[in-house]
C-alpha positions as CSV (number, residue, x, y, z in Angstrom):
1,M,0.1,-0.1,0.3
2,A,1.3,3.6,-0.9
3,R,2.2,6.0,1.9
4,L,2.6,9.7,1.6
5,A,5.8,11.2,3.5
6,K,5.7,14.1,5.6
7,Y,5.5,16.9,3.4
8,D,2.9,19.7,3.9
9,V,1.5,22.5,1.5
10,I,1.0,25.3,3.6
11,S,1.9,27.9,1.0
12,I,2.0,28.2,-2.5
13,E,5.6,28.8,-1.9
14,D,5.9,25.4,-0.5
15,L,6.1,24.1,-4.1
16,S,8.5,25.3,-6.6
17,T,8.0,26.4,-10.5
18,G,9.1,23.2,-11.6
19,E,6.8,21.2,-9.3
20,I,3.6,23.0,-10.1
21,E,4.5,22.5,-14.0
22,Q,4.7,18.8,-13.2
23,I,1.5,18.8,-11.2
24,F,0.0,20.8,-14.1
25,A,1.3,17.9,-16.5
26,L,-0.5,15.1,-14.0
27,A,-3.8,17.4,-14.0
28,D,-3.9,17.1,-18.1
29,K,-3.6,13.3,-17.7
30,F,-6.5,13.2,-15.0
31,A,-8.6,15.4,-17.0
32,A,-8.3,13.1,-19.8
33,A,-8.8,10.0,-17.7
34,L,-12.1,11.7,-16.2
35,E,-13.4,12.5,-19.7
36,S,-12.9,8.9,-21.3
37,G,-13.7,7.1,-17.7
38,T,-10.7,5.8,-17.0
39,P,-10.7,4.6,-13.3
40,S,-7.5,5.2,-11.1
41,A,-6.0,3.1,-8.1
42,I,-2.7,5.3,-7.2
43,A,-4.4,5.7,-3.8
44,A,-5.8,2.5,-2.9
45,G,-5.9,1.8,1.1
46,L,-4.7,5.5,1.5
47,I,-7.7,7.7,3.9
48,M,-8.0,11.5,3.6
49,A,-9.3,13.4,6.3
50,T,-10.9,17.1,5.4
51,L,-11.1,19.2,8.9
52,F,-13.5,22.4,7.5
53,Y,-13.7,25.0,10.4
54,E,-15.3,27.2,7.9
55,P,-18.2,26.4,5.2
56,S,-17.2,24.9,1.9
57,T,-18.8,23.5,-1.4
58,R,-16.0,23.6,-4.0
59,T,-13.1,22.9,-2.1
60,R,-14.2,20.0,0.3
61,L,-16.3,18.4,-2.3
62,S,-13.4,18.5,-5.3
63,F,-11.0,17.2,-2.5
64,E,-13.2,14.7,-1.8
65,S,-13.9,13.5,-5.4
66,A,-10.2,13.5,-6.2
67,M,-9.5,11.2,-3.2
68,H,-12.4,8.9,-4.3
69,R,-11.3,8.7,-8.2
70,L,-7.9,8.1,-7.1
71,G,-8.7,4.6,-5.2
72,G,-8.4,6.1,-1.7
73,A,-11.2,6.7,0.9
74,V,-12.2,10.2,3.1
75,I,-13.6,10.6,6.3
76,S,-15.1,14.1,7.0
77,S,-15.8,16.4,9.3
78,A,-17.8,19.1,7.4
79,D,-19.1,21.2,10.5
80,M,-16.5,21.4,13.0
81,Q,-19.0,22.9,15.7
82,A,-20.4,19.4,15.6
83,S,-17.0,17.8,16.5
84,S,-15.1,18.1,19.5
85,A,-13.8,21.5,18.7
86,A,-17.0,23.1,19.8
87,K,-16.2,21.4,23.2
88,G,-12.7,23.7,23.1
89,E,-10.5,21.0,21.7
90,S,-7.4,22.7,20.4
91,L,-6.4,22.4,16.9
92,A,-3.4,21.1,17.8
93,D,-5.0,18.0,19.9
94,T,-7.8,17.7,16.9
95,V,-4.5,17.0,13.9
96,R,-2.9,14.8,16.1
97,V,-5.9,12.7,17.1
98,V,-7.0,12.4,13.5
99,S,-3.6,11.6,12.2
100,A,-4.6,8.1,13.9
101,Y,-7.1,7.8,11.4
102,A,-6.2,9.2,8.1
103,D,-3.0,9.2,5.6
104,L,-3.6,13.0,4.8
105,I,-5.2,15.9,6.4
106,V,-7.3,18.5,4.2
107,V,-7.6,21.7,6.7
108,R,-9.8,24.9,6.2
109,H,-9.8,27.4,9.2
110,P,-10.8,31.0,9.9
111,Y,-7.4,32.2,11.9
112,D,-4.5,33.4,9.7
113,G,-1.5,30.6,10.3
114,A,-4.1,28.0,11.4
115,A,-2.4,25.3,8.7
116,R,0.8,26.0,9.9
117,V,0.0,25.2,13.5
118,A,-1.9,22.0,12.3
119,A,1.0,20.9,9.8
120,E,3.5,21.2,13.2
121,Y,1.4,18.8,15.2
122,A,0.2,16.4,13.0
123,P,2.7,13.7,11.9
124,V,0.8,13.0,8.5
125,P,0.8,15.6,5.5
126,I,-1.2,18.9,5.7
127,I,-2.6,20.5,3.1
128,N,-4.1,23.8,3.5
129,A,-7.4,24.7,2.3
130,G,-7.6,28.3,3.4
131,D,-6.4,29.7,6.7
132,G,-8.5,32.9,7.5
133,S,-7.1,35.8,4.9
134,R,-3.5,34.5,4.8
135,E,-3.5,32.0,1.9
136,H,-5.5,29.5,-0.2
137,P,-2.7,27.5,-2.3
138,T,-4.5,24.7,-4.1
139,Q,-7.2,27.4,-5.3
140,T,-4.3,29.2,-6.8
141,L,-3.2,26.3,-8.9
142,C,-6.5,25.6,-10.2
143,D,-6.4,29.5,-11.1
144,L,-3.2,29.0,-13.0
145,Y,-4.1,26.1,-14.5
146,I,-7.1,27.3,-16.1
147,L,-5.5,30.6,-17.0
148,R,-2.7,28.8,-18.8
149,R,-5.0,26.6,-20.5
150,K,-6.7,29.5,-21.9
151,K,-3.8,31.5,-22.7
152,G,-0.9,29.4,-23.4
153,R,1.4,30.7,-21.0
154,L,1.7,32.5,-17.9
155,K,5.0,34.2,-18.1
156,G,4.8,37.8,-19.5
157,L,1.1,37.9,-18.8
158,T,-0.1,41.1,-17.3
159,V,-2.8,40.5,-14.6
160,A,-4.7,43.3,-12.9
161,L,-6.1,42.1,-9.3
162,C,-9.1,44.4,-8.4
163,G,-11.5,45.1,-5.1
164,D,-10.8,43.3,-1.9
165,L,-7.2,42.4,-1.8
166,K,-7.0,43.0,1.7
167,F,-9.2,39.5,3.0
168,G,-8.8,37.5,-0.4
169,R,-6.3,34.8,0.4
170,T,-6.6,33.4,-3.2
171,V,-5.2,36.7,-4.4
172,H,-2.2,36.7,-1.8
173,S,-1.4,33.3,-3.2
174,L,-1.9,34.4,-6.6
175,I,0.5,37.4,-6.0
176,Y,3.3,35.1,-4.7
177,A,2.5,32.7,-7.8
178,L,2.3,35.3,-10.6
179,A,5.5,37.4,-9.3
180,R,7.5,33.6,-9.5
181,F,6.1,32.6,-13.1
182,G,7.3,36.4,-14.5
183,A,3.7,37.7,-14.8
184,N,3.2,41.3,-14.4
185,I,0.5,42.5,-11.6
186,V,-1.3,45.6,-11.5
187,A,-3.3,46.1,-8.1
188,V,-6.8,47.9,-8.4
189,P,-8.4,47.9,-4.9
190,Y,-11.6,49.2,-3.8
191,G,-12.0,51.3,-0.8
192,G,-9.2,50.8,1.4
193,M,-8.8,47.3,0.5
194,N,-5.5,47.2,-0.9
195,V,-3.0,44.4,-0.6
196,P,-1.8,44.2,3.0
197,D,1.9,45.5,3.6
198,Y,2.9,41.8,4.8
199,V,2.5,40.6,1.2
200,L,4.1,43.6,-0.7
201,E,7.2,43.3,1.6
202,R,7.5,39.3,1.0
203,V,7.1,39.7,-2.8
204,A,9.9,42.4,-2.6
205,A,12.3,41.0,-0.2
206,E,11.9,36.9,-2.2
207,R,11.3,38.2,-5.5
208,N,12.6,41.4,-5.6
209,Y,9.4,42.0,-7.1
210,N,6.8,45.4,-6.9
211,F,3.9,46.3,-8.8
212,S,1.9,49.4,-9.4
213,T,-1.9,50.4,-7.9
214,V,-4.2,52.1,-10.0
215,S,-8.1,52.8,-10.0
216,I,-10.1,51.2,-12.9
217,D,-10.9,54.1,-14.7
218,E,-7.0,54.7,-14.5
219,L,-6.0,51.6,-15.8
220,K,-8.7,51.5,-18.7
221,S,-6.6,54.5,-19.9
222,Q,-3.0,53.2,-19.1
223,A,-0.6,51.8,-21.4
224,G,0.2,48.3,-21.3
225,G,-1.8,45.2,-22.1
226,L,-4.1,42.9,-19.6
227,D,-4.3,39.0,-19.6
228,A,-6.3,38.7,-16.6
229,L,-8.7,40.9,-14.6
230,Y,-8.8,39.8,-10.8
231,L,-11.9,41.9,-9.7
232,T,-13.2,41.6,-6.4
233,P,-16.1,43.7,-5.6
234,S,-16.7,46.4,-2.5
235,A,-18.1,49.3,-4.5
236,P,-21.4,50.3,-3.2
237,H,-23.9,48.3,-5.5
238,Q,-25.8,51.6,-6.9
239,M,-22.5,52.8,-8.3
240,A,-21.7,52.4,-12.1
241,L,-19.3,49.3,-13.2
242,F,-15.8,50.6,-12.8
243,T,-16.4,53.9,-10.7
244,G,-15.2,54.8,-7.4
245,E,-12.3,56.7,-6.3
246,M,-9.0,54.8,-5.2
247,P,-5.6,55.6,-4.2
248,L,-3.6,55.8,-7.2
249,E,0.1,55.1,-7.6
250,R,1.2,55.7,-11.6
251,M,2.1,52.5,-13.4
252,P,5.1,53.3,-15.5
253,S,4.1,54.3,-19.2
254,A,4.6,51.2,-21.9
255,R,3.3,50.2,-25.0
256,P,-0.3,51.4,-26.1
257,P,-3.2,49.6,-24.4
258,A,-4.0,45.9,-25.8
259,A,-6.8,43.9,-25.6
260,L,-8.1,42.4,-22.4
261,D,-7.9,38.4,-22.1
262,A,-9.4,37.6,-18.9
263,F,-11.8,39.1,-15.9
264,Y,-11.2,37.3,-12.3
265,V,-14.5,38.1,-10.5
266,T,-14.8,37.2,-6.7
267,R,-17.0,37.9,-4.0
268,L,-16.6,40.3,-0.9
269,Q,-15.1,38.9,1.8
270,R,-17.8,39.9,4.4
271,E,-17.2,37.5,6.9
272,R,-13.6,38.7,7.5
273,L,-15.1,42.4,7.8
274,A,-15.4,44.1,11.3
275,E,-19.1,44.0,12.1
276,K,-19.5,48.2,12.1
277,D,-18.1,47.7,8.4
278,R,-20.3,45.0,7.3
279,A,-23.2,47.5,6.8
280,Q,-21.4,50.0,4.7
281,A,-19.6,47.5,2.3
282,G,-21.2,46.8,-1.2
283,F,-20.3,45.3,-4.2
284,A,-19.8,46.2,-8.2
285,L,-22.1,44.2,-10.1
286,F,-20.1,42.6,-13.2
287,D,-22.3,42.1,-16.2
288,A,-22.0,41.7,-19.9
289,R,-21.4,45.4,-20.2
290,A,-17.7,44.9,-19.4
291,L,-17.1,42.3,-22.3
292,R,-18.7,45.0,-25.1
293,T,-15.8,47.0,-25.3
294,S,-13.2,46.2,-28.4
295,R,-10.5,45.5,-25.6
296,A,-12.3,43.1,-23.8
297,Q,-13.5,40.7,-26.9
298,E,-11.3,37.7,-26.1
299,A,-11.5,38.0,-22.6
300,V,-12.9,35.1,-20.7
301,V,-14.4,35.4,-17.0
302,M,-13.6,33.7,-14.4
303,H,-14.6,33.5,-10.4
304,P,-13.7,31.0,-7.8
305,L,-17.4,31.0,-6.6
306,P,-19.5,31.1,-4.5
307,R,-21.2,34.0,-6.1
308,T,-23.5,36.4,-4.4
309,D,-24.2,39.8,-5.9
310,E,-21.2,40.8,-7.9
311,L,-21.5,38.5,-11.1
312,A,-24.7,38.7,-13.3
313,Y,-26.4,35.4,-14.2
314,E,-26.6,37.0,-17.9
315,L,-22.9,36.1,-18.3
316,D,-23.6,32.3,-17.6
317,S,-24.6,31.6,-21.4
318,D,-21.8,33.6,-22.7
319,P,-18.7,31.3,-24.2
320,R,-16.5,33.7,-22.3
321,A,-17.6,32.6,-19.1
322,V,-15.3,29.5,-17.4
323,Y,-16.1,29.9,-14.0
324,F,-18.1,26.8,-13.7
325,E,-15.3,25.2,-16.1
326,Q,-12.8,26.4,-13.4
327,A,-14.8,24.8,-10.7
328,A,-15.0,21.4,-12.7
329,A,-11.1,22.1,-12.9
330,G,-10.5,21.6,-8.9
331,V,-11.0,17.5,-9.4
332,P,-8.2,16.9,-11.6
333,V,-5.9,19.6,-10.0
334,R,-6.4,18.4,-6.7
335,M,-5.9,14.7,-7.9
336,A,-2.6,15.8,-9.1
337,L,-1.8,17.0,-6.4
338,I,-2.1,14.0,-4.1
339,A,-0.6,11.8,-7.2
340,W,2.4,14.3,-7.1
341,M,2.5,13.9,-2.9
342,L,2.6,10.1,-3.6
343,E,4.8,10.0,-6.5
344,H,7.4,12.3,-4.6
345,R,7.0,10.8,-1.2
346,E,11.0,10.3,-1.2
347,R,11.4,13.9,-2.3
348,P,15.1,15.1,-1.3
349,A,15.3,18.1,0.2
350,A,16.0,21.3,-1.5
351,P,19.2,23.5,-0.3
352,A,17.8,25.8,2.6
353,A,17.7,29.2,1.8
354,R,19.2,31.4,4.8
355,I,16.9,32.5,7.0
356,E,16.5,34.4,10.2
357,P,16.7,32.1,13.3
358,T,13.4,32.3,15.4
359,L,13.8,34.8,18.3
360,V,14.6,33.7,21.6
361,F,13.3,36.2,24.5
362,K,14.4,35.9,28.1
363,G,11.8,36.5,30.5
364,E,8.8,38.2,30.5
365,P,6.7,40.0,28.7
366,E,6.7,37.8,25.2
367,P,5.7,40.0,22.6
368,R,2.4,39.3,21.4
369,C,1.2,39.2,17.4
370,V,-0.3,42.6,16.4
371,N,-2.6,40.6,14.2
372,P,-5.9,40.0,15.9
373,A,-6.7,37.2,13.4
374,C,-3.7,35.5,14.0
375,V,-3.7,31.8,15.2
376,T,-1.9,32.4,18.1
377,R,-4.2,35.1,19.5
378,H,-7.0,32.1,19.9
379,E,-5.5,28.6,20.3
380,G,-4.9,29.0,23.9
381,P,-1.6,28.7,26.2
382,Y,-0.2,25.7,24.3
383,L,0.4,28.3,21.3
384,H,2.8,31.1,21.9
385,P,4.0,33.5,18.9
386,R,7.2,32.7,17.1
387,F,9.0,35.6,15.8
388,R,12.0,36.1,13.1
389,L,13.4,39.3,12.0
390,A,11.6,40.9,9.3
391,R,12.7,40.8,5.7
392,S,13.4,44.7,5.8
393,A,16.7,45.8,4.8
394,N,16.0,49.0,6.6
395,R,17.8,48.8,9.7
396,A,16.3,52.1,11.2
397,L,13.1,50.3,12.0
398,L,13.2,46.9,13.7
399,S,10.6,44.8,13.0
400,L,9.6,41.4,13.7
401,R,8.0,38.9,11.4
402,C,5.2,36.6,13.0
403,E,6.3,33.1,11.7
404,Y,2.4,31.7,11.8
405,C,0.7,34.7,9.9
406,E,3.4,36.6,8.4
407,R,2.3,40.1,10.0
408,E,5.1,42.3,11.2
409,L,5.5,43.8,14.7
410,R,7.3,47.3,14.7
411,V,9.4,47.8,18.1
412,E,10.3,50.8,19.2
413,F,11.7,49.7,22.7
414,V,14.6,46.9,23.1
415,G,16.1,45.9,26.2
416,H,18.7,43.4,27.3
417,A,17.8,40.7,29.8
418,T,20.8,40.6,32.0
419,A,21.7,44.0,32.3
420,R,17.8,44.9,32.6
421,R,18.0,48.4,30.5
422,Y,15.6,49.3,27.9
423,Y,16.8,51.3,24.8
424,R,14.4,53.1,22.2
425,F,15.6,51.4,19.1
426,D,17.4,53.5,16.4
427,E,19.6,52.5,13.6
428,N,22.8,52.7,15.9
429,L,21.7,49.9,18.1
430,Y,21.2,47.4,15.2
431,G,24.7,45.4,15.8
432,Y,24.0,45.3,19.5
433,V,20.5,43.6,19.0
434,R,21.8,41.2,16.5
435,Q,24.6,40.1,19.0
436,W,21.6,40.0,22.1
437,I,19.5,37.8,19.4
438,D,22.7,35.5,18.9
439,E,23.0,35.2,22.8
440,G,19.2,34.9,23.5
441,S,19.2,38.2,25.8
442,L,17.0,40.3,23.5
443,A,13.7,41.7,25.0
444,V,11.4,43.9,23.5
445,F,8.4,46.2,24.4
446,E,5.7,48.1,23.1
447,T,5.8,51.2,25.3
448,V,8.1,52.6,28.2
449,K,5.4,51.7,30.7
450,Q,5.6,47.8,29.6
451,A,9.2,48.0,30.1
452,E,9.4,49.4,33.3
453,E,6.2,47.3,35.0
454,S,8.8,44.5,33.4
455,G,11.5,45.8,35.8
456,Y,13.7,47.2,33.5
457,E,15.4,50.9,33.8
458,P,16.1,53.3,31.1
459,Y,19.7,53.2,29.3
460,R,20.1,56.8,31.0
461,R,18.2,58.7,32.7
462,G,18.7,62.8,33.4
463,P,18.0,64.5,36.7
464,Q,14.8,63.7,38.3
465,R,12.6,65.6,40.6
466,E,10.0,64.4,43.2
467,I,6.7,66.1,42.0
468,M,4.3,64.2,44.9
469,N,5.2,63.1,48.3
470,A,3.4,60.2,50.0
471,A,0.9,62.7,52.1
472,E,-0.2,64.6,48.6
473,I,-0.6,60.8,46.9
474,A,-2.9,60.0,49.9
475,A,-5.1,63.5,49.4
476,A,-5.5,62.9,45.6
477,C,-6.6,59.2,46.1
478,N,-9.1,60.8,48.8
479,T,-10.2,63.4,46.4
480,I,-11.0,60.6,43.5
481,A,-12.9,58.4,45.9
482,V,-14.9,61.1,46.9
483,Q,-15.6,62.3,43.3
484,I,-16.6,58.6,42.7
485,I,-19.1,58.2,45.3
486,A,-20.9,61.4,44.4
487,D,-20.8,60.2,40.9
488,V,-21.9,56.9,41.1
489,A,-25.6,56.8,42.2
490,D,-25.5,53.0,43.4
491,P,-22.2,51.8,44.8
492,T,-23.3,48.4,45.0
493,A,-23.3,48.5,41.1
494,L,-19.6,49.8,41.3
495,A,-16.4,47.5,40.2
496,L,-13.1,48.9,40.1
497,V,-10.6,47.6,37.7
498,G,-6.7,48.7,38.2
499,V,-4.2,48.2,35.1
500,I,-1.2,46.3,36.2
501,S,0.7,47.0,38.6
502,H,0.6,50.5,39.9
503,G,-3.2,50.7,38.7
504,T,-4.2,47.8,40.4
505,M,-2.6,49.1,43.7
506,L,-4.3,52.6,43.4
507,A,-7.6,50.7,42.8
508,L,-7.2,49.1,46.0
509,R,-6.7,52.0,47.8
510,L,-9.6,53.5,46.2
511,R,-11.6,50.6,47.2
512,G,-10.6,50.9,50.6
513,L,-11.6,54.9,50.8
514,I,-15.0,53.8,48.9
515,E,-15.7,51.2,51.4
516,A,-14.7,53.2,54.7
517,Q,-17.2,56.0,53.6
518,T,-20.1,54.0,52.2
519,G,-19.8,50.6,53.9
520,V,-19.8,49.0,50.3
521,R,-16.8,46.8,49.5
522,A,-17.0,46.8,45.7
523,P,-15.5,44.1,43.4
524,C,-11.8,44.7,42.3
525,A,-9.8,43.2,39.5
526,A,-6.4,43.3,38.0
527,L,-6.1,44.1,34.4
528,D,-3.3,43.2,32.2
529,V,-3.4,44.9,28.9
530,Y,-0.7,42.4,27.3
531,G,-2.9,39.6,28.4
532,G,-4.9,38.8,25.8
533,D,-7.8,37.2,26.3
534,T,-7.1,35.9,30.0
535,A,-6.5,40.0,30.8
536,I,-8.7,40.4,33.5
537,H,-8.5,38.5,37.0
538,T,-10.5,39.1,40.1
539,I,-8.0,40.2,43.2
540,E,-10.2,38.5,45.6
541,G,-12.0,35.0,45.3
542,G,-12.3,32.3,42.6
543,A,-15.1,34.0,40.9
544,D,-14.7,35.3,37.4
545,F,-14.8,39.0,37.1
546,D,-18.3,40.1,35.8
547,V,-18.3,43.2,34.1
548,N,-21.9,43.0,33.0
549,G,-24.2,45.9,34.0
550,R,-21.8,47.6,36.3
551,T,-20.1,50.9,36.4
552,I,-16.7,50.3,35.7
553,V,-14.0,52.6,37.2
554,L,-10.8,51.8,35.1
555,V,-7.8,53.0,37.2
556,D,-4.2,53.7,36.2
557,D,-1.4,55.5,37.7
558,V,-0.3,57.7,34.6
559,I,-2.3,58.7,31.1
560,N,0.1,59.7,28.5
561,S,-0.8,58.6,24.9
562,G,-3.9,56.8,25.6
563,W,-3.3,53.5,24.1
564,T,-2.9,51.8,27.6
565,V,-6.5,52.7,28.2
566,Q,-7.5,51.9,24.9
567,R,-6.3,48.5,25.4
568,A,-7.9,48.2,28.7
569,M,-11.5,49.3,27.2
570,T,-11.0,46.5,24.5
571,A,-10.5,44.0,27.1
572,L,-13.2,45.2,29.1
573,W,-15.9,45.1,26.3
574,H,-14.4,41.6,25.3
575,R,-15.5,40.6,29.0
576,G,-19.0,41.9,28.6
577,R,-21.1,44.7,28.3
578,P,-20.6,47.3,31.2
579,A,-23.5,49.9,31.9
580,A,-20.7,52.5,32.1
581,V,-16.6,53.0,32.2
582,K,-15.4,55.7,33.9
583,L,-11.6,56.4,34.1
584,A,-9.6,57.5,37.0
585,V,-5.5,58.4,37.0
586,L,-3.5,59.6,39.6
587,I,-1.4,61.6,37.0
588,D,-2.4,63.5,33.9
589,R,0.4,64.2,32.0
590,G,-1.4,66.4,29.1
591,H,-0.4,64.3,26.0
592,R,-2.7,62.7,23.8
593,A,-2.5,60.4,20.6
594,L,-6.3,59.5,21.3
595,P,-9.1,61.7,22.4
596,I,-9.6,60.0,25.8
597,R,-10.1,61.9,28.8
598,P,-10.0,60.8,32.6
599,N,-13.3,61.6,34.4
600,Y,-11.4,61.6,37.7
601,V,-7.9,62.9,38.2
602,G,-5.5,63.1,41.1
603,R,-3.0,65.7,39.7
604,S,-2.8,67.5,36.0
605,I,1.2,67.8,35.5
606,P,2.4,69.2,31.9
607,T,5.5,67.6,31.3
608,A,7.6,67.5,28.3
609,R,7.4,64.5,25.8
610,A,11.1,63.5,26.9
611,E,10.3,63.3,30.2
612,R,9.3,60.4,31.9
613,V,6.7,60.3,34.9
614,Q,7.2,57.1,37.2
615,V,4.8,56.6,40.4
616,R,6.4,54.9,43.3
617,L,3.9,52.6,45.4
618,G,4.1,50.3,48.0
619,P,1.7,48.2,49.7
620,A,1.2,49.4,53.1
621,A,3.4,47.8,56.0
622,A,1.6,45.0,58.5
623,A,2.3,45.4,61.9
624,G,5.5,44.3,63.0
625,E,7.0,44.7,59.7
626,P,9.6,47.5,58.9
627,R,8.4,50.9,57.3
628,R,8.5,50.6,54.0
629,A,9.8,53.4,51.4
630,P,7.3,56.0,51.2
631,D,5.4,56.7,48.1
632,R,6.3,59.3,45.7
633,V,5.9,60.5,42.3
634,V,8.9,61.9,40.3
635,V,9.8,63.0,36.8
636,Y,12.8,62.9,34.7
637,S,14.0,63.0,31.3
638,L,14.9,60.1,29.1
639,V,18.1,60.3,27.6
640,E,18.1,58.7,24.1
641,S,20.4,55.7,23.1
642,L,24.0,57.2,22.1
643,K,26.2,55.6,19.6
644,E,28.2,53.9,22.5
645,P,25.7,52.6,24.9
646,E,26.6,51.1,27.7
647,S,27.7,47.6,27.6
648,P,25.1,45.4,28.4
649,A,27.0,42.6,30.5
């Protein structure tokens, strides 16, 4: 019985150009065999499992049909909400279990990078059937196969990608493939749906490849031929075809306009839009008018399906409409992929390209991926983010690339884990950071607050001065407590949430003051703005902290830009729906990056942006314990890193 070696197809880049050509040659043979009714048994004895965490018709059924037609068998979980995933089973555990039942697993998942997680934990091969908005490599194989069959080649074709280029995973895989095959790409995004930066950076770094962005109207008048038009709708329905204003980057001039050879129409990815954006999202109806111009006489119309409102049914009878033929090609192409994996089970490993090593961070906090749809943000504590240095050659920026979803994290502050010092990153530190990576002592921080909460001191600080002593801090806390009592009609509905760590200390003090005056002991919780889905913890008792219907007073020591408060608010709203959220801070520095104004302020102290306000608090000393250091608030200037920073040793 045939066996499949562990070889995963997670990205279209997992297949070389030559390997794709081999798969296409096999697909031609299987298409002919299907037409003649010639059976195949090359996968006899093999079982394929399909795990689809998102709906699918064509991808799932064509994979299953392909396996059956190769003589293999299929087990399927078409609705993962009817599986143990609904009970909270992790993706890692699911694929490890299913690997005992099947020789090959096909996975579709809503989170970016999920297929890579599945590949890491499954001992059998994984094929990515679409992971979030990242990639859909087998759909790209089908697209390239049809495009080459209709046009006779891929090299030198000019392909315009239009519409929702932000969330369309088929578009992203297609960009990587077309760049590799030497095609020319023109991006035509609608309404902010531009190609994501991580896609642009990837093709620029790996292929030295760039492409232009134009509007549909500009595209029609620009020089240069078009061989395919990838059209994804997002303009409002009432707008005429090919209208709407979009950001424009001029194409280089070329030969006079030539004919369009193909239109590729896809639906708007509504399921990946934020809830507030869904009502505003629209579509541009693609109908026969687009084929009536002299430049479109030979154009074919493609669509990966399903269609919703963007593709007119009147086109179905037009011989240039090939989208149902395109869907049918999913069977021979996926048969070819499985057969190729069987034929190449002893495939020698290609020489490894030089890639940056996975970064190791000492201590806490570990950086978190900035992409809210990254699988690391949702899969639980077993899955930690992994980063490499990004591909950018710009040493003035320190960017880390998530190994799962490929989004980049721009780092502003770096630290040395042994010296416990942090630095604002600049180009002069690049060599030091590479050294710290090699020795495993690099720490990274999003803000100064995060660095100092983690116990790091600045590289250098200027003279400091005290701006509040212990008595003034106590008086400010009492004033805030009085204001809260006067403002909250029902103290039994009050709850206090302190931002770790000094915000939590202040919240506990405020609770004591409020209890002394009202007799009501309000629930109190600690909130870690970098803690993800488990960011809020009840300080006393084991019960979950309930925010629903309560008046929440969010407490922090200093408000500067407002970003910390925004993260804290987001964590609260993920937990539930409070009746109201109010903000109490000990110090308001008067700076704002966000329009957030505290409800209760201990003291407003205008400071320069180069200055750092540090609140130093300690718990009250218990009876018999030595007196703790007094509370105080100090301000000092933060000296930027120099060309010759202190030795981190």
